[in-house]
C-alpha positions as CSV (number, residue, x, y, z in Angstrom):
1,X,-252.5,183.3,26.6
2,X,-251.9,179.6,27.3
3,X,-254.1,177.1,25.7
4,X,-257.8,177.0,27.1
5,X,-260.8,175.3,26.6
6,X,-264.0,176.7,27.3
7,X,-266.7,173.9,27.2
8,X,-270.3,174.8,25.9
9,X,-272.6,176.4,28.4
10,X,-270.2,175.1,30.9
11,X,-271.6,175.2,34.7
12,X,-270.1,173.9,37.8
13,X,-271.7,170.6,39.1
14,X,-271.3,171.8,42.9
15,X,-270.9,174.7,44.5
16,X,-267.3,175.6,46.2
17,X,-268.3,174.2,50.0
18,X,-269.0,170.8,48.2
19,X,-266.5,171.2,45.8
20,X,-264.1,170.8,48.4
21,X,-265.9,168.1,50.5
22,X,-266.0,166.3,47.3
23,X,-262.2,166.6,46.8
24,X,-261.3,165.7,49.9
25,X,-263.7,162.1,49.7
26,X,-262.4,161.1,46.2
27,X,-258.6,161.6,47.5
28,X,-259.3,159.6,51.0
29,X,-261.3,157.0,49.1
30,X,-259.3,156.7,46.0
31,X,-255.8,156.1,48.3
32,X,-257.7,153.7,50.3
33,X,-259.3,151.6,47.8
34,X,-255.9,151.9,45.5
35,X,-253.6,151.2,48.1
36,X,-255.7,147.8,49.6
37,X,-255.4,146.9,45.6
38,X,-252.1,146.8,45.7
39,X,-250.9,146.1,48.8
40,X,-249.1,149.2,49.1
41,X,-248.4,150.8,52.7
42,X,-248.0,155.0,52.9
43,X,-244.2,156.1,53.2
44,X,-243.0,160.0,53.7
45,X,-241.3,161.1,50.3
46,X,-238.8,164.1,49.9
47,X,-239.7,167.6,48.3
48,X,-236.0,168.1,47.0
49,X,-233.0,165.4,46.3
50,X,-229.3,166.3,45.5
51,X,-228.4,167.8,42.2
52,X,-225.7,165.0,41.4
53,X,-227.8,161.8,43.2
54,X,-229.1,161.0,39.4
55,X,-232.6,160.2,41.3
56,X,-234.6,163.2,40.3
57,X,-237.1,162.0,37.3
58,X,-235.3,163.4,34.1
59,X,-239.1,163.6,32.3
60,X,-238.3,164.0,28.4
61,X,-234.7,165.3,29.5
62,X,-235.7,168.7,28.2
63,X,-237.6,170.1,31.9
64,X,-235.6,172.4,33.9
65,X,-235.7,171.0,37.5
66,X,-235.9,174.2,40.3
67,X,-233.0,174.5,42.0
68,X,-231.4,176.0,44.9
69,X,-228.2,175.9,47.1
70,X,-228.2,174.9,50.7
71,X,-225.1,176.6,52.2
72,X,-225.3,175.1,55.4
73,X,-224.3,171.7,53.4
74,X,-222.7,173.1,50.6
75,X,-224.8,171.2,48.1
76,X,-227.2,172.0,45.5
77,X,-230.4,170.4,45.2
78,X,-233.7,170.3,43.3
79,X,-237.5,170.4,43.3
80,X,-238.3,166.9,42.4
81,X,-240.3,166.3,39.0
82,X,-241.5,162.9,40.5
83,X,-240.5,159.6,42.4
84,X,-239.8,157.5,40.1
85,X,-236.1,156.5,40.8
86,X,-236.5,157.1,44.9
87,X,-239.3,155.0,45.4
88,X,-237.4,152.1,44.0
89,X,-234.2,153.1,46.3
90,X,-236.6,153.9,49.3
91,X,-238.3,149.8,49.0
92,X,-235.3,148.4,49.4
93,X,-233.9,150.7,52.5
94,X,-237.3,150.6,54.3
95,X,-237.0,146.6,54.4
96,X,-240.1,146.0,52.2
97,X,-240.7,142.6,50.7
98,X,-241.8,141.3,47.6
99,X,-245.5,141.3,46.7
100,X,-245.1,144.9,49.0
101,X,-245.4,148.4,48.1
102,X,-245.5,152.0,48.6
103,X,-248.1,154.9,48.0
104,X,-246.6,158.4,48.7
105,X,-247.6,162.3,48.1
106,X,-245.6,163.8,45.7
107,X,-245.6,167.3,45.3
108,X,-243.5,168.9,42.6
109,X,-243.4,171.8,40.7
110,X,-242.9,171.7,36.8
111,X,-241.6,175.1,35.7
112,X,-241.4,174.6,31.7
113,X,-244.6,173.1,31.5
114,X,-247.0,174.0,28.6
115,X,-250.7,175.3,30.6
116,X,-253.7,174.3,29.8
117,X,-257.0,173.0,31.2
118,X,-255.1,170.0,32.3
119,X,-251.7,171.0,32.7
120,X,-250.2,173.1,35.6
121,X,-246.7,174.1,36.8
122,X,-248.0,172.4,40.1
123,X,-247.7,168.8,40.2
124,X,-249.7,166.7,42.6
125,X,-250.1,162.8,42.5
126,X,-250.1,159.4,43.9
127,X,-246.6,157.9,43.7
128,X,-246.4,154.3,43.8
129,X,-244.0,151.6,43.7
130,X,-244.3,147.6,44.2
131,X,-241.5,145.0,44.1
132,X,-242.4,142.2,41.9
133,X,-240.3,139.0,40.7
134,X,-238.6,138.1,37.6
135,X,-241.6,136.2,36.4
136,X,-244.0,138.9,36.7
137,X,-242.2,141.4,34.4
138,X,-244.7,140.3,31.6
139,X,-247.3,141.8,30.0
140,X,-250.0,140.2,31.7
141,X,-248.9,141.1,34.8
142,X,-248.7,144.6,33.9
143,X,-252.4,144.4,32.5
144,X,-253.5,143.0,35.6
145,X,-252.3,146.0,37.5
146,X,-253.7,148.4,35.1
147,X,-257.7,146.6,35.8
148,X,-256.8,147.1,39.4
149,X,-256.2,151.0,39.0
150,X,-259.5,151.1,36.8
151,X,-261.4,149.2,39.6
152,X,-260.5,151.4,42.0
153,X,-261.3,154.7,40.0
154,X,-264.7,153.8,39.0
155,X,-265.4,152.5,42.8
156,X,-265.0,155.7,44.2
157,X,-266.7,157.1,41.3
158,X,-269.9,155.2,42.6
159,X,-269.4,156.2,45.9
160,X,-269.2,160.2,44.7
161,X,-272.6,159.6,42.7
162,X,-274.2,158.6,45.5
163,X,-272.9,161.1,47.8
164,X,-273.5,163.9,45.6
165,X,-276.5,163.1,42.9
166,X,-275.5,166.2,41.0
167,X,-272.1,164.3,39.4
168,X,-272.6,162.3,36.1
169,X,-269.5,161.3,35.3
170,X,-269.3,157.7,33.7
171,X,-266.2,155.5,33.5
172,X,-266.0,152.2,31.4
173,X,-264.6,149.9,34.1
174,X,-263.7,147.5,30.6
175,X,-259.9,148.6,29.6
176,X,-259.1,148.2,26.2
177,X,-255.4,148.0,25.7
178,X,-253.4,148.6,22.5
179,X,-249.6,149.6,21.7
180,X,-248.1,152.5,20.5
181,X,-247.3,151.1,17.1
182,X,-250.7,149.5,16.4
183,X,-252.0,152.9,17.4
184,X,-249.9,154.1,14.9
185,X,-250.6,151.5,12.5
186,X,-254.7,152.5,12.9
187,X,-254.2,156.5,12.2
188,X,-251.0,157.0,10.2
189,X,-252.3,160.3,9.1
190,X,-252.9,161.4,12.6
191,X,-250.3,162.7,15.8
192,X,-249.7,160.7,18.8
193,X,-251.9,163.2,20.3
194,X,-254.6,162.9,17.6
195,X,-254.6,158.9,17.9
196,X,-255.2,159.1,21.5
197,X,-258.1,160.7,21.2
198,X,-259.6,159.0,18.5
199,X,-259.3,155.9,19.8
200,X,-259.8,156.5,23.3
201,X,-263.3,158.5,22.1
202,X,-264.5,154.8,20.3
203,X,-263.1,153.1,23.3
204,X,-263.3,155.1,26.0
205,X,-261.1,153.3,28.5
206,X,-257.5,152.5,27.2
207,X,-254.4,151.9,28.0
208,X,-251.5,152.5,25.3
209,X,-248.6,150.4,26.1
210,X,-244.7,150.4,24.7
211,X,-244.0,153.9,25.0
212,X,-240.9,155.2,24.6
213,X,-239.0,153.5,22.3
214,X,-239.0,154.8,18.1
215,X,-241.7,153.4,16.0
216,X,-241.7,152.1,12.3
217,X,-242.0,156.2,11.5
218,X,-239.0,156.7,12.9
219,X,-240.2,159.1,15.7
220,X,-242.0,157.8,19.6
221,X,-245.3,157.8,20.6
222,X,-244.1,159.9,23.3
223,X,-240.8,160.9,25.3
224,X,-239.9,158.5,28.2
225,X,-236.6,159.0,30.6
226,X,-234.7,155.8,29.7
227,X,-233.9,154.8,33.2
228,X,-236.5,153.9,34.8
229,X,-239.9,152.4,33.1
230,X,-239.2,149.2,30.6
231,X,-240.1,151.0,27.2
232,X,-241.9,147.4,26.4
233,X,-243.9,146.9,29.4
234,X,-244.9,150.5,30.4
235,X,-247.9,152.6,29.1
236,X,-250.3,155.5,29.7
237,X,-254.6,155.0,31.4
238,X,-256.5,157.1,29.5
239,X,-260.5,157.4,29.6
240,X,-263.0,159.8,27.8
241,X,-263.3,163.4,29.2
242,X,-266.9,163.9,28.2
243,X,-266.6,167.8,29.4
244,X,-263.0,168.5,27.7
245,X,-264.0,166.1,24.9
246,X,-260.7,164.9,24.9
247,X,-258.5,161.5,26.1
248,X,-257.9,162.0,29.5
249,X,-254.7,160.6,30.8
250,X,-254.5,159.1,34.9
251,X,-251.9,157.7,35.1
252,X,-248.5,157.3,33.0
253,X,-246.8,153.6,34.9
254,X,-244.8,150.5,33.9
255,X,-242.8,147.6,35.1
256,X,-239.4,149.5,35.5
257,X,-236.4,148.6,33.8
258,X,-233.9,145.9,35.1
259,X,-230.4,145.8,34.7
260,X,-230.5,144.9,31.0
261,X,-233.6,147.0,30.0
262,X,-231.4,150.2,31.5
263,X,-228.2,149.6,29.8
264,X,-230.4,149.1,26.3
265,X,-232.2,152.2,26.7
266,X,-229.4,154.3,27.6
267,X,-227.8,153.7,24.7
268,X,-231.0,154.6,22.8
269,X,-231.1,157.8,24.4
270,X,-227.1,158.5,24.5
271,X,-227.2,158.7,27.7
272,X,-224.6,156.8,28.7
273,X,-223.4,158.9,30.8
274,X,-225.9,158.3,33.3
275,X,-224.4,155.0,34.3
276,X,-221.6,156.4,36.8
277,X,-224.7,158.5,38.9
278,X,-225.8,157.0,42.4
279,X,-228.9,155.6,41.7
280,X,-227.7,153.9,38.2
281,X,-224.7,152.1,39.9
282,X,-227.1,151.0,42.5
283,X,-229.4,149.3,39.7
284,X,-226.6,148.2,37.5
285,X,-225.3,146.7,40.6
286,X,-228.0,144.5,41.6
287,X,-228.8,146.3,44.6
288,X,-232.5,147.7,44.4
289,X,-235.5,145.8,43.8
290,X,-237.5,144.6,40.6
291,X,-240.7,146.5,40.9
292,X,-243.6,148.1,38.9
293,X,-244.8,151.6,40.1
294,X,-246.1,155.2,38.6
295,X,-248.5,158.3,39.3
296,X,-252.0,159.1,39.4
297,X,-252.6,162.5,39.8
298,X,-254.4,163.5,42.3
299,X,-255.9,167.0,40.6
300,X,-256.3,165.5,37.7
301,X,-258.5,162.4,39.0
302,X,-260.7,164.7,41.3
303,X,-261.7,167.1,38.4
304,X,-262.4,163.9,36.4
305,X,-264.7,162.7,38.5
306,X,-266.4,165.7,39.8
307,X,-267.5,167.2,36.2
308,X,-264.9,170.1,36.0
309,X,-263.1,172.0,33.0
310,X,-260.1,172.7,34.4
311,X,-258.0,171.6,36.9
312,X,-257.6,174.9,38.4
313,X,-261.1,174.4,39.9
314,X,-259.6,171.5,42.2
315,X,-256.0,172.7,43.8
316,X,-254.4,176.7,44.0
317,X,-251.6,177.4,41.1
318,X,-250.6,180.2,38.9
319,X,-251.8,181.3,35.4
320,X,-251.3,183.9,33.2
321,X,-253.8,186.7,33.3
322,X,-255.8,185.9,30.2
323,X,-256.8,182.7,31.1
324,X,-257.9,184.1,34.5
325,X,-260.3,186.7,32.5
326,X,-261.4,183.9,29.9
327,X,-262.1,181.4,33.0
328,X,-264.3,184.4,34.9
329,X,-266.0,185.2,31.5
330,X,-266.6,181.5,31.7
331,X,-268.0,180.5,34.8
332,X,-265.0,178.4,35.5
333,X,-263.9,179.4,39.2
334,X,-259.9,179.0,39.5
335,X,-258.9,178.6,43.3
């Protein structure tokens, strides 16, 4: 069986009917709040891209994309892992200007995902990207955007609790910022995941910065592709989840690489061969705007706000039979 945590005496907050209403309200309300806060406009996005384009997100570099041939045009295509690179190209092609951005529904299949309460092979998230200036490529600007995201989440949480009084999720609006190296210095004996749990349990809402590069210990806090986030200006938003008793990731985001950052990170990651792919040539040639962007899990956000114990309560996916059996045994209703 894949990993499963069963909260003691768990009972769903909402019945099946009200849960569907709440999911819809949460998604609509958050997209509106978030888009207004960051000046984002909704656009259409691809489900798949050419395997040769370099547009797909490579994640940690180990995950296999779901691919298939298209006889009508004679190429191989692959289901997106995320739209981290595509969004930056879209901002250029759609003619967006500085301080404007886009938001879209990203649906993906990550077949190599390790499954547990919050991970599914089906990924649904709001992918967003915004054009910034060279002067905005700094830590203070990044922190300001993080605060806007958390504020939008807290606003939607308050609205849901007014509509459905049985809900009880509490989210601290004040964000505590910490770098991955500071976390390692605080908890040198713990793993990165254990550090996140210890720190988030104490501070409740956290943004862990600078993820991807090697720490003093010789390891990295987490894997990040070298060609979209600038490892010195990125991070994860985590909140404490009382139901699952864990640090709960809501978003991975960051200021994107400029030419110098991408050159440096490709070399560190041993991925310099990517320089010849179309996306990388555009970036190195100065054809793409400077941006900040990220992804916010739709099902993740819903399960947090609605007090759910498993992501399968708010999205339809596939699970191993032992997980299905145990969830049924402990009153965790999978869709």
